[in-house]
mmCIF entry with sequence, helices, sheets and N, C-alpha, C, O atoms, coordinates in Angstrom:
data_MODEL
# 
_entry.id   MODEL 
# 
_entity.id                         1 
_entity.type                       polymer 
_entity.pdbx_number_of_molecules   1 
# 
_entity_poly.entity_id                      1 
_entity_poly.type                           'polypeptide(L)' 
_entity_poly.nstd_linkage                   no 
_entity_poly.nstd_monomer                   no 
_entity_poly.pdbx_seq_one_letter_code       
;(UNK)(UNK)(UNK)(UNK)(UNK)(UNK)(UNK)(UNK)(UNK)(UNK)(UNK)(UNK)(UNK)(UNK)(UNK)(UNK)
(UNK)(UNK)(UNK)(UNK)(UNK)(UNK)(UNK)(UNK)(UNK)(UNK)(UNK)(UNK)(UNK)(UNK)(UNK)(UNK)
(UNK)(UNK)(UNK)(UNK)(UNK)(UNK)(UNK)(UNK)(UNK)(UNK)(UNK)(UNK)(UNK)(UNK)(UNK)(UNK)
(UNK)(UNK)
;
_entity_poly.pdbx_seq_one_letter_code_can   XXXXXXXXXXXXXXXXXXXXXXXXXXXXXXXXXXXXXXXXXXXXXXXXXX 
_entity_poly.pdbx_strand_id                 A 
# 
loop_
_entity_poly_seq.entity_id 
_entity_poly_seq.num 
_entity_poly_seq.mon_id 
_entity_poly_seq.hetero 
1 1  UNK n 
1 2  UNK n 
1 3  UNK n 
1 4  UNK n 
1 5  UNK n 
1 6  UNK n 
1 7  UNK n 
1 8  UNK n 
1 9  UNK n 
1 10 UNK n 
1 11 UNK n 
1 12 UNK n 
1 13 UNK n 
1 14 UNK n 
1 15 UNK n 
1 16 UNK n 
1 17 UNK n 
1 18 UNK n 
1 19 UNK n 
1 20 UNK n 
1 21 UNK n 
1 22 UNK n 
1 23 UNK n 
1 24 UNK n 
1 25 UNK n 
1 26 UNK n 
1 27 UNK n 
1 28 UNK n 
1 29 UNK n 
1 30 UNK n 
1 31 UNK n 
1 32 UNK n 
1 33 UNK n 
1 34 UNK n 
1 35 UNK n 
1 36 UNK n 
1 37 UNK n 
1 38 UNK n 
1 39 UNK n 
1 40 UNK n 
1 41 UNK n 
1 42 UNK n 
1 43 UNK n 
1 44 UNK n 
1 45 UNK n 
1 46 UNK n 
1 47 UNK n 
1 48 UNK n 
1 49 UNK n 
1 50 UNK n 
# 
_struct_asym.id          A 
_struct_asym.entity_id   1 
# 
loop_
_struct_conf.conf_type_id 
_struct_conf.id 
_struct_conf.pdbx_PDB_helix_id 
_struct_conf.beg_label_comp_id 
_struct_conf.beg_label_asym_id 
_struct_conf.beg_label_seq_id 
_struct_conf.pdbx_beg_PDB_ins_code 
_struct_conf.end_label_comp_id 
_struct_conf.end_label_asym_id 
_struct_conf.end_label_seq_id 
_struct_conf.pdbx_end_PDB_ins_code 
_struct_conf.beg_auth_comp_id 
_struct_conf.beg_auth_asym_id 
_struct_conf.beg_auth_seq_id 
_struct_conf.end_auth_comp_id 
_struct_conf.end_auth_asym_id 
_struct_conf.end_auth_seq_id 
_struct_conf.pdbx_PDB_helix_class 
_struct_conf.details 
_struct_conf.pdbx_PDB_helix_length 
HELX_P HELX_P1 AA1 UNK A 3  ? UNK A 16 ? UNK A 3  UNK A 16 1 ? 14 
HELX_P HELX_P2 AA2 UNK A 24 ? UNK A 31 ? UNK A 24 UNK A 31 1 ? 8  
HELX_P HELX_P3 AA3 UNK A 33 ? UNK A 44 ? UNK A 33 UNK A 44 1 ? 12 
# 
_struct_conf_type.id          HELX_P 
_struct_conf_type.criteria    ? 
_struct_conf_type.reference   ? 
# 
loop_
_atom_site.group_PDB 
_atom_site.id 
_atom_site.type_symbol 
_atom_site.label_atom_id 
_atom_site.label_alt_id 
_atom_site.label_comp_id 
_atom_site.label_asym_id 
_atom_site.label_entity_id 
_atom_site.label_seq_id 
_atom_site.pdbx_PDB_ins_code 
_atom_site.Cartn_x 
_atom_site.Cartn_y 
_atom_site.Cartn_z 
_atom_site.occupancy 
_atom_site.B_iso_or_equiv 
_atom_site.pdbx_formal_charge 
_atom_site.auth_seq_id 
_atom_site.auth_comp_id 
_atom_site.auth_asym_id 
_atom_site.auth_atom_id 
_atom_site.pdbx_PDB_model_num 
ATOM 1   N N  . UNK A 1 1  ? 0.860   -1.166 0.000  1.00 0.00 ? 1  UNK A N  1 
ATOM 2   C CA . UNK A 1 1  ? 0.000   0.000  0.000  1.00 0.00 ? 1  UNK A CA 1 
ATOM 3   C C  . UNK A 1 1  ? 0.905   1.228  0.000  1.00 0.00 ? 1  UNK A C  1 
ATOM 4   O O  . UNK A 1 1  ? 1.777   1.362  0.859  1.00 0.00 ? 1  UNK A O  1 
ATOM 5   N N  . UNK A 1 2  ? 0.702   2.101  -0.942 1.00 0.00 ? 2  UNK A N  1 
ATOM 6   C CA . UNK A 1 2  ? 1.513   3.295  -1.050 1.00 0.00 ? 2  UNK A CA 1 
ATOM 7   C C  . UNK A 1 2  ? 1.092   4.380  -0.060 1.00 0.00 ? 2  UNK A C  1 
ATOM 8   O O  . UNK A 1 2  ? 0.049   4.294  0.589  1.00 0.00 ? 2  UNK A O  1 
ATOM 9   N N  . UNK A 1 3  ? 1.937   5.397  0.031  1.00 0.00 ? 3  UNK A N  1 
ATOM 10  C CA . UNK A 1 3  ? 1.660   6.504  0.952  1.00 0.00 ? 3  UNK A CA 1 
ATOM 11  C C  . UNK A 1 3  ? 0.356   7.198  0.577  1.00 0.00 ? 3  UNK A C  1 
ATOM 12  O O  . UNK A 1 3  ? -0.452  7.506  1.453  1.00 0.00 ? 3  UNK A O  1 
ATOM 13  N N  . UNK A 1 4  ? 0.143   7.446  -0.701 1.00 0.00 ? 4  UNK A N  1 
ATOM 14  C CA . UNK A 1 4  ? -1.074  8.144  -1.134 1.00 0.00 ? 4  UNK A CA 1 
ATOM 15  C C  . UNK A 1 4  ? -2.320  7.346  -0.748 1.00 0.00 ? 4  UNK A C  1 
ATOM 16  O O  . UNK A 1 4  ? -3.292  7.914  -0.250 1.00 0.00 ? 4  UNK A O  1 
ATOM 17  N N  . UNK A 1 5  ? -2.295  6.046  -0.975 1.00 0.00 ? 5  UNK A N  1 
ATOM 18  C CA . UNK A 1 5  ? -3.455  5.230  -0.653 1.00 0.00 ? 5  UNK A CA 1 
ATOM 19  C C  . UNK A 1 5  ? -3.691  5.207  0.859  1.00 0.00 ? 5  UNK A C  1 
ATOM 20  O O  . UNK A 1 5  ? -4.836  5.266  1.309  1.00 0.00 ? 5  UNK A O  1 
ATOM 21  N N  . UNK A 1 6  ? -2.635  5.123  1.628  1.00 0.00 ? 6  UNK A N  1 
ATOM 22  C CA . UNK A 1 6  ? -2.760  5.152  3.084  1.00 0.00 ? 6  UNK A CA 1 
ATOM 23  C C  . UNK A 1 6  ? -3.361  6.476  3.535  1.00 0.00 ? 6  UNK A C  1 
ATOM 24  O O  . UNK A 1 6  ? -4.222  6.502  4.414  1.00 0.00 ? 6  UNK A O  1 
ATOM 25  N N  . UNK A 1 7  ? -2.910  7.571  2.938  1.00 0.00 ? 7  UNK A N  1 
ATOM 26  C CA . UNK A 1 7  ? -3.419  8.896  3.290  1.00 0.00 ? 7  UNK A CA 1 
ATOM 27  C C  . UNK A 1 7  ? -4.899  9.008  2.971  1.00 0.00 ? 7  UNK A C  1 
ATOM 28  O O  . UNK A 1 7  ? -5.675  9.498  3.792  1.00 0.00 ? 7  UNK A O  1 
ATOM 29  N N  . UNK A 1 8  ? -5.301  8.560  1.784  1.00 0.00 ? 8  UNK A N  1 
ATOM 30  C CA . UNK A 1 8  ? -6.708  8.639  1.412  1.00 0.00 ? 8  UNK A CA 1 
ATOM 31  C C  . UNK A 1 8  ? -7.565  7.719  2.283  1.00 0.00 ? 8  UNK A C  1 
ATOM 32  O O  . UNK A 1 8  ? -8.695  8.070  2.621  1.00 0.00 ? 8  UNK A O  1 
ATOM 33  N N  . UNK A 1 9  ? -7.042  6.547  2.649  1.00 0.00 ? 9  UNK A N  1 
ATOM 34  C CA . UNK A 1 9  ? -7.792  5.673  3.557  1.00 0.00 ? 9  UNK A CA 1 
ATOM 35  C C  . UNK A 1 9  ? -8.042  6.369  4.885  1.00 0.00 ? 9  UNK A C  1 
ATOM 36  O O  . UNK A 1 9  ? -9.138  6.286  5.438  1.00 0.00 ? 9  UNK A O  1 
ATOM 37  N N  . UNK A 1 10 ? -7.024  7.057  5.398  1.00 0.00 ? 10 UNK A N  1 
ATOM 38  C CA . UNK A 1 10 ? -7.167  7.798  6.647  1.00 0.00 ? 10 UNK A CA 1 
ATOM 39  C C  . UNK A 1 10 ? -8.172  8.933  6.474  1.00 0.00 ? 10 UNK A C  1 
ATOM 40  O O  . UNK A 1 10 ? -9.013  9.154  7.344  1.00 0.00 ? 10 UNK A O  1 
ATOM 41  N N  . UNK A 1 11 ? -8.089  9.644  5.367  1.00 0.00 ? 11 UNK A N  1 
ATOM 42  C CA . UNK A 1 11 ? -9.010  10.746 5.103  1.00 0.00 ? 11 UNK A CA 1 
ATOM 43  C C  . UNK A 1 11 ? -10.449 10.256 5.068  1.00 0.00 ? 11 UNK A C  1 
ATOM 44  O O  . UNK A 1 11 ? -11.324 10.870 5.678  1.00 0.00 ? 11 UNK A O  1 
ATOM 45  N N  . UNK A 1 12 ? -10.705 9.158  4.364  1.00 0.00 ? 12 UNK A N  1 
ATOM 46  C CA . UNK A 1 12 ? -12.065 8.622  4.300  1.00 0.00 ? 12 UNK A CA 1 
ATOM 47  C C  . UNK A 1 12 ? -12.524 8.146  5.668  1.00 0.00 ? 12 UNK A C  1 
ATOM 48  O O  . UNK A 1 12 ? -13.697 8.293  6.010  1.00 0.00 ? 12 UNK A O  1 
ATOM 49  N N  . UNK A 1 13 ? -11.610 7.573  6.462  1.00 0.00 ? 13 UNK A N  1 
ATOM 50  C CA . UNK A 1 13 ? -11.971 7.115  7.802  1.00 0.00 ? 13 UNK A CA 1 
ATOM 51  C C  . UNK A 1 13 ? -12.425 8.300  8.654  1.00 0.00 ? 13 UNK A C  1 
ATOM 52  O O  . UNK A 1 13 ? -13.414 8.207  9.381  1.00 0.00 ? 13 UNK A O  1 
ATOM 53  N N  . UNK A 1 14 ? -11.700 9.406  8.560  1.00 0.00 ? 14 UNK A N  1 
ATOM 54  C CA . UNK A 1 14 ? -12.034 10.590 9.356  1.00 0.00 ? 14 UNK A CA 1 
ATOM 55  C C  . UNK A 1 14 ? -13.309 11.256 8.848  1.00 0.00 ? 14 UNK A C  1 
ATOM 56  O O  . UNK A 1 14 ? -14.174 11.620 9.645  1.00 0.00 ? 14 UNK A O  1 
ATOM 57  N N  . UNK A 1 15 ? -13.436 11.418 7.545  1.00 0.00 ? 15 UNK A N  1 
ATOM 58  C CA . UNK A 1 15 ? -14.568 12.157 6.986  1.00 0.00 ? 15 UNK A CA 1 
ATOM 59  C C  . UNK A 1 15 ? -15.841 11.337 6.875  1.00 0.00 ? 15 UNK A C  1 
ATOM 60  O O  . UNK A 1 15 ? -16.934 11.844 7.123  1.00 0.00 ? 15 UNK A O  1 
ATOM 61  N N  . UNK A 1 16 ? -15.702 10.064 6.500  1.00 0.00 ? 16 UNK A N  1 
ATOM 62  C CA . UNK A 1 16 ? -16.883 9.271  6.196  1.00 0.00 ? 16 UNK A CA 1 
ATOM 63  C C  . UNK A 1 16 ? -17.098 8.094  7.131  1.00 0.00 ? 16 UNK A C  1 
ATOM 64  O O  . UNK A 1 16 ? -18.140 7.441  7.085  1.00 0.00 ? 16 UNK A O  1 
ATOM 65  N N  . UNK A 1 17 ? -16.104 7.819  7.989  1.00 0.00 ? 17 UNK A N  1 
ATOM 66  C CA . UNK A 1 17 ? -16.213 6.659  8.864  1.00 0.00 ? 17 UNK A CA 1 
ATOM 67  C C  . UNK A 1 17 ? -16.018 5.350  8.131  1.00 0.00 ? 17 UNK A C  1 
ATOM 68  O O  . UNK A 1 17 ? -16.373 4.291  8.647  1.00 0.00 ? 17 UNK A O  1 
ATOM 69  N N  . UNK A 1 18 ? -15.468 5.407  6.956  1.00 0.00 ? 18 UNK A N  1 
ATOM 70  C CA . UNK A 1 18 ? -15.219 4.227  6.125  1.00 0.00 ? 18 UNK A CA 1 
ATOM 71  C C  . UNK A 1 18 ? -13.750 4.218  5.730  1.00 0.00 ? 18 UNK A C  1 
ATOM 72  O O  . UNK A 1 18 ? -13.124 5.271  5.606  1.00 0.00 ? 18 UNK A O  1 
ATOM 73  N N  . UNK A 1 19 ? -13.206 3.020  5.534  1.00 0.00 ? 19 UNK A N  1 
ATOM 74  C CA . UNK A 1 19 ? -11.811 2.925  5.145  1.00 0.00 ? 19 UNK A CA 1 
ATOM 75  C C  . UNK A 1 19 ? -11.615 3.213  3.656  1.00 0.00 ? 19 UNK A C  1 
ATOM 76  O O  . UNK A 1 19 ? -10.539 3.632  3.230  1.00 0.00 ? 19 UNK A O  1 
ATOM 77  N N  . UNK A 1 20 ? -12.644 2.988  2.892  1.00 0.00 ? 20 UNK A N  1 
ATOM 78  C CA . UNK A 1 20 ? -12.553 3.222  1.447  1.00 0.00 ? 20 UNK A CA 1 
ATOM 79  C C  . UNK A 1 20 ? -13.741 4.065  1.001  1.00 0.00 ? 20 UNK A C  1 
ATOM 80  O O  . UNK A 1 20 ? -14.805 4.057  1.619  1.00 0.00 ? 20 UNK A O  1 
ATOM 81  N N  . UNK A 1 21 ? -13.527 4.777  -0.070 1.00 0.00 ? 21 UNK A N  1 
ATOM 82  C CA . UNK A 1 21 ? -14.597 5.595  -0.622 1.00 0.00 ? 21 UNK A CA 1 
ATOM 83  C C  . UNK A 1 21 ? -14.341 5.819  -2.095 1.00 0.00 ? 21 UNK A C  1 
ATOM 84  O O  . UNK A 1 21 ? -13.453 5.196  -2.676 1.00 0.00 ? 21 UNK A O  1 
ATOM 85  N N  . UNK A 1 22 ? -15.100 6.690  -2.692 1.00 0.00 ? 22 UNK A N  1 
ATOM 86  C CA . UNK A 1 22 ? -14.884 6.993  -4.106 1.00 0.00 ? 22 UNK A CA 1 
ATOM 87  C C  . UNK A 1 22 ? -13.546 7.718  -4.289 1.00 0.00 ? 22 UNK A C  1 
ATOM 88  O O  . UNK A 1 22 ? -12.960 8.215  -3.327 1.00 0.00 ? 22 UNK A O  1 
ATOM 89  N N  . UNK A 1 23 ? -13.087 7.766  -5.505 1.00 0.00 ? 23 UNK A N  1 
ATOM 90  C CA . UNK A 1 23 ? -11.886 8.545  -5.791 1.00 0.00 ? 23 UNK A CA 1 
ATOM 91  C C  . UNK A 1 23 ? -12.145 9.952  -5.274 1.00 0.00 ? 23 UNK A C  1 
ATOM 92  O O  . UNK A 1 23 ? -13.255 10.468 -5.400 1.00 0.00 ? 23 UNK A O  1 
ATOM 93  N N  . UNK A 1 24 ? -11.126 10.573 -4.692 1.00 0.00 ? 24 UNK A N  1 
ATOM 94  C CA . UNK A 1 24 ? -11.343 11.855 -4.027 1.00 0.00 ? 24 UNK A CA 1 
ATOM 95  C C  . UNK A 1 24 ? -11.869 12.911 -4.997 1.00 0.00 ? 24 UNK A C  1 
ATOM 96  O O  . UNK A 1 24 ? -12.754 13.688 -4.640 1.00 0.00 ? 24 UNK A O  1 
ATOM 97  N N  . UNK A 1 25 ? -11.343 12.949 -6.202 1.00 0.00 ? 25 UNK A N  1 
ATOM 98  C CA . UNK A 1 25 ? -11.827 13.912 -7.194 1.00 0.00 ? 25 UNK A CA 1 
ATOM 99  C C  . UNK A 1 25 ? -13.297 13.704 -7.514 1.00 0.00 ? 25 UNK A C  1 
ATOM 100 O O  . UNK A 1 25 ? -14.050 14.667 -7.661 1.00 0.00 ? 25 UNK A O  1 
ATOM 101 N N  . UNK A 1 26 ? -13.704 12.446 -7.622 1.00 0.00 ? 26 UNK A N  1 
ATOM 102 C CA . UNK A 1 26 ? -15.112 12.131 -7.880 1.00 0.00 ? 26 UNK A CA 1 
ATOM 103 C C  . UNK A 1 26 ? -15.974 12.529 -6.696 1.00 0.00 ? 26 UNK A C  1 
ATOM 104 O O  . UNK A 1 26 ? -17.078 13.046 -6.868 1.00 0.00 ? 26 UNK A O  1 
ATOM 105 N N  . UNK A 1 27 ? -15.466 12.286 -5.486 1.00 0.00 ? 27 UNK A N  1 
ATOM 106 C CA . UNK A 1 27 ? -16.202 12.672 -4.286 1.00 0.00 ? 27 UNK A CA 1 
ATOM 107 C C  . UNK A 1 27 ? -16.432 14.173 -4.273 1.00 0.00 ? 27 UNK A C  1 
ATOM 108 O O  . UNK A 1 27 ? -17.552 14.625 -4.034 1.00 0.00 ? 27 UNK A O  1 
ATOM 109 N N  . UNK A 1 28 ? -15.389 14.951 -4.527 1.00 0.00 ? 28 UNK A N  1 
ATOM 110 C CA . UNK A 1 28 ? -15.499 16.413 -4.521 1.00 0.00 ? 28 UNK A CA 1 
ATOM 111 C C  . UNK A 1 28 ? -16.450 16.870 -5.620 1.00 0.00 ? 28 UNK A C  1 
ATOM 112 O O  . UNK A 1 28 ? -17.256 17.776 -5.407 1.00 0.00 ? 28 UNK A O  1 
ATOM 113 N N  . UNK A 1 29 ? -16.361 16.253 -6.783 1.00 0.00 ? 29 UNK A N  1 
ATOM 114 C CA . UNK A 1 29 ? -17.248 16.631 -7.891 1.00 0.00 ? 29 UNK A CA 1 
ATOM 115 C C  . UNK A 1 29 ? -18.713 16.397 -7.530 1.00 0.00 ? 29 UNK A C  1 
ATOM 116 O O  . UNK A 1 29 ? -19.575 17.207 -7.871 1.00 0.00 ? 29 UNK A O  1 
ATOM 117 N N  . UNK A 1 30 ? -18.995 15.300 -6.846 1.00 0.00 ? 30 UNK A N  1 
ATOM 118 C CA . UNK A 1 30 ? -20.375 14.984 -6.475 1.00 0.00 ? 30 UNK A CA 1 
ATOM 119 C C  . UNK A 1 30 ? -20.852 15.768 -5.250 1.00 0.00 ? 30 UNK A C  1 
ATOM 120 O O  . UNK A 1 30 ? -21.994 16.227 -5.211 1.00 0.00 ? 30 UNK A O  1 
ATOM 121 N N  . UNK A 1 31 ? -19.991 15.918 -4.267 1.00 0.00 ? 31 UNK A N  1 
ATOM 122 C CA . UNK A 1 31 ? -20.360 16.543 -3.000 1.00 0.00 ? 31 UNK A CA 1 
ATOM 123 C C  . UNK A 1 31 ? -20.252 18.061 -3.063 1.00 0.00 ? 31 UNK A C  1 
ATOM 124 O O  . UNK A 1 31 ? -20.922 18.773 -2.314 1.00 0.00 ? 31 UNK A O  1 
ATOM 125 N N  . UNK A 1 32 ? -19.401 18.550 -3.965 1.00 0.00 ? 32 UNK A N  1 
ATOM 126 C CA . UNK A 1 32 ? -19.200 19.987 -4.129 1.00 0.00 ? 32 UNK A CA 1 
ATOM 127 C C  . UNK A 1 32 ? -17.984 20.470 -3.347 1.00 0.00 ? 32 UNK A C  1 
ATOM 128 O O  . UNK A 1 32 ? -17.680 19.965 -2.267 1.00 0.00 ? 32 UNK A O  1 
ATOM 129 N N  . UNK A 1 33 ? -17.305 21.444 -3.906 1.00 0.00 ? 33 UNK A N  1 
ATOM 130 C CA . UNK A 1 33 ? -16.089 21.960 -3.282 1.00 0.00 ? 33 UNK A CA 1 
ATOM 131 C C  . UNK A 1 33 ? -16.394 22.595 -1.932 1.00 0.00 ? 33 UNK A C  1 
ATOM 132 O O  . UNK A 1 33 ? -15.709 22.314 -0.948 1.00 0.00 ? 33 UNK A O  1 
ATOM 133 N N  . UNK A 1 34 ? -17.402 23.439 -1.873 1.00 0.00 ? 34 UNK A N  1 
ATOM 134 C CA . UNK A 1 34 ? -17.733 24.118 -0.619 1.00 0.00 ? 34 UNK A CA 1 
ATOM 135 C C  . UNK A 1 34 ? -18.128 23.114 0.465  1.00 0.00 ? 34 UNK A C  1 
ATOM 136 O O  . UNK A 1 34 ? -17.701 23.238 1.613  1.00 0.00 ? 34 UNK A O  1 
ATOM 137 N N  . UNK A 1 35 ? -18.939 22.122 0.104  1.00 0.00 ? 35 UNK A N  1 
ATOM 138 C CA . UNK A 1 35 ? -19.351 21.113 1.079  1.00 0.00 ? 35 UNK A CA 1 
ATOM 139 C C  . UNK A 1 35 ? -18.163 20.277 1.540  1.00 0.00 ? 35 UNK A C  1 
ATOM 140 O O  . UNK A 1 35 ? -18.065 19.937 2.719  1.00 0.00 ? 35 UNK A O  1 
ATOM 141 N N  . UNK A 1 36 ? -17.262 19.945 0.622  1.00 0.00 ? 36 UNK A N  1 
ATOM 142 C CA . UNK A 1 36 ? -16.076 19.170 0.975  1.00 0.00 ? 36 UNK A CA 1 
ATOM 143 C C  . UNK A 1 36 ? -15.183 19.958 1.917  1.00 0.00 ? 36 UNK A C  1 
ATOM 144 O O  . UNK A 1 36 ? -14.679 19.415 2.900  1.00 0.00 ? 36 UNK A O  1 
ATOM 145 N N  . UNK A 1 37 ? -14.984 21.237 1.623  1.00 0.00 ? 37 UNK A N  1 
ATOM 146 C CA . UNK A 1 37 ? -14.173 22.082 2.508  1.00 0.00 ? 37 UNK A CA 1 
ATOM 147 C C  . UNK A 1 37 ? -14.808 22.181 3.888  1.00 0.00 ? 37 UNK A C  1 
ATOM 148 O O  . UNK A 1 37 ? -14.113 22.113 4.902  1.00 0.00 ? 37 UNK A O  1 
ATOM 149 N N  . UNK A 1 38 ? -16.117 22.340 3.926  1.00 0.00 ? 38 UNK A N  1 
ATOM 150 C CA . UNK A 1 38 ? -16.814 22.421 5.216  1.00 0.00 ? 38 UNK A CA 1 
ATOM 151 C C  . UNK A 1 38 ? -16.685 21.107 5.986  1.00 0.00 ? 38 UNK A C  1 
ATOM 152 O O  . UNK A 1 38 ? -16.484 21.122 7.201  1.00 0.00 ? 38 UNK A O  1 
ATOM 153 N N  . UNK A 1 39 ? -16.798 19.984 5.300  1.00 0.00 ? 39 UNK A N  1 
ATOM 154 C CA . UNK A 1 39 ? -16.666 18.676 5.934  1.00 0.00 ? 39 UNK A CA 1 
ATOM 155 C C  . UNK A 1 39 ? -15.266 18.491 6.512  1.00 0.00 ? 39 UNK A C  1 
ATOM 156 O O  . UNK A 1 39 ? -15.120 17.997 7.630  1.00 0.00 ? 39 UNK A O  1 
ATOM 157 N N  . UNK A 1 40 ? -14.252 18.877 5.771  1.00 0.00 ? 40 UNK A N  1 
ATOM 158 C CA . UNK A 1 40 ? -12.871 18.788 6.257  1.00 0.00 ? 40 UNK A CA 1 
ATOM 159 C C  . UNK A 1 40 ? -12.689 19.700 7.469  1.00 0.00 ? 40 UNK A C  1 
ATOM 160 O O  . UNK A 1 40 ? -12.043 19.316 8.444  1.00 0.00 ? 40 UNK A O  1 
ATOM 161 N N  . UNK A 1 41 ? -13.253 20.897 7.412  1.00 0.00 ? 41 UNK A N  1 
ATOM 162 C CA . UNK A 1 41 ? -13.177 21.815 8.546  1.00 0.00 ? 41 UNK A CA 1 
ATOM 163 C C  . UNK A 1 41 ? -13.816 21.229 9.791  1.00 0.00 ? 41 UNK A C  1 
ATOM 164 O O  . UNK A 1 41 ? -13.262 21.331 10.886 1.00 0.00 ? 41 UNK A O  1 
ATOM 165 N N  . UNK A 1 42 ? -14.980 20.616 9.626  1.00 0.00 ? 42 UNK A N  1 
ATOM 166 C CA . UNK A 1 42 ? -15.665 19.967 10.768 1.00 0.00 ? 42 UNK A CA 1 
ATOM 167 C C  . UNK A 1 42 ? -14.805 18.845 11.330 1.00 0.00 ? 42 UNK A C  1 
ATOM 168 O O  . UNK A 1 42 ? -14.707 18.685 12.546 1.00 0.00 ? 42 UNK A O  1 
ATOM 169 N N  . UNK A 1 43 ? -14.178 18.065 10.444 1.00 0.00 ? 43 UNK A N  1 
ATOM 170 C CA . UNK A 1 43 ? -13.323 16.972 10.899 1.00 0.00 ? 43 UNK A CA 1 
ATOM 171 C C  . UNK A 1 43 ? -12.118 17.512 11.674 1.00 0.00 ? 43 UNK A C  1 
ATOM 172 O O  . UNK A 1 43 ? -11.745 16.960 12.709 1.00 0.00 ? 43 UNK A O  1 
ATOM 173 N N  . UNK A 1 44 ? -11.522 18.574 11.179 1.00 0.00 ? 44 UNK A N  1 
ATOM 174 C CA . UNK A 1 44 ? -10.358 19.151 11.861 1.00 0.00 ? 44 UNK A CA 1 
ATOM 175 C C  . UNK A 1 44 ? -10.714 19.734 13.231 1.00 0.00 ? 44 UNK A C  1 
ATOM 176 O O  . UNK A 1 44 ? -9.882  19.751 14.138 1.00 0.00 ? 44 UNK A O  1 
ATOM 177 N N  . UNK A 1 45 ? -11.938 20.206 13.374 1.00 0.00 ? 45 UNK A N  1 
ATOM 178 C CA . UNK A 1 45 ? -12.400 20.735 14.664 1.00 0.00 ? 45 UNK A CA 1 
ATOM 179 C C  . UNK A 1 45 ? -12.883 19.649 15.606 1.00 0.00 ? 45 UNK A C  1 
ATOM 180 O O  . UNK A 1 45 ? -13.236 19.926 16.752 1.00 0.00 ? 45 UNK A O  1 
ATOM 181 N N  . UNK A 1 46 ? -12.900 18.408 15.123 1.00 0.00 ? 46 UNK A N  1 
ATOM 182 C CA . UNK A 1 46 ? -13.331 17.284 15.961 1.00 0.00 ? 46 UNK A CA 1 
ATOM 183 C C  . UNK A 1 46 ? -14.824 17.109 16.057 1.00 0.00 ? 46 UNK A C  1 
ATOM 184 O O  . UNK A 1 46 ? -15.310 16.383 16.924 1.00 0.00 ? 46 UNK A O  1 
ATOM 185 N N  . UNK A 1 47 ? -15.560 17.759 15.185 1.00 0.00 ? 47 UNK A N  1 
ATOM 186 C CA . UNK A 1 47 ? -17.017 17.712 15.237 1.00 0.00 ? 47 UNK A CA 1 
ATOM 187 C C  . UNK A 1 47 ? -17.611 16.407 14.703 1.00 0.00 ? 47 UNK A C  1 
ATOM 188 O O  . UNK A 1 47 ? -18.798 16.148 14.902 1.00 0.00 ? 47 UNK A O  1 
ATOM 189 N N  . UNK A 1 48 ? -16.817 15.597 14.040 1.00 0.00 ? 48 UNK A N  1 
ATOM 190 C CA . UNK A 1 48 ? -17.321 14.352 13.476 1.00 0.00 ? 48 UNK A CA 1 
ATOM 191 C C  . UNK A 1 48 ? -17.080 13.162 14.391 1.00 0.00 ? 48 UNK A C  1 
ATOM 192 O O  . UNK A 1 48 ? -17.492 12.043 14.085 1.00 0.00 ? 48 UNK A O  1 
ATOM 193 N N  . UNK A 1 49 ? -16.421 13.399 15.501 1.00 0.00 ? 49 UNK A N  1 
ATOM 194 C CA . UNK A 1 49 ? -16.114 12.328 16.453 1.00 0.00 ? 49 UNK A CA 1 
ATOM 195 C C  . UNK A 1 49 ? -17.266 12.197 17.425 1.00 0.00 ? 49 UNK A C  1 
ATOM 196 O O  . UNK A 1 49 ? -17.738 13.183 17.990 1.00 0.00 ? 49 UNK A O  1 
ATOM 197 N N  . UNK A 1 50 ? -17.710 10.975 17.610 1.00 0.00 ? 50 UNK A N  1 
ATOM 198 C CA . UNK A 1 50 ? -18.832 10.722 18.529 1.00 0.00 ? 50 UNK A CA 1 
ATOM 199 C C  . UNK A 1 50 ? -18.323 10.478 19.916 1.00 0.00 ? 50 UNK A C  1 
ATOM 200 O O  . UNK A 1 50 ? -19.112 10.246 20.832 1.00 0.00 ? 50 UNK A O  1 
# 
């Protein structure tokens, strides 16, 4: 597993609670740039942790 794949797995785990997800570009295209930025911001603030 390469560094990029490990990084994206971690990102999906934090943002979506899943180890795998759609390609990040596809996710952003579907979810929208503003929504993706807001989701990342919420994750960084710890708002997605139960």
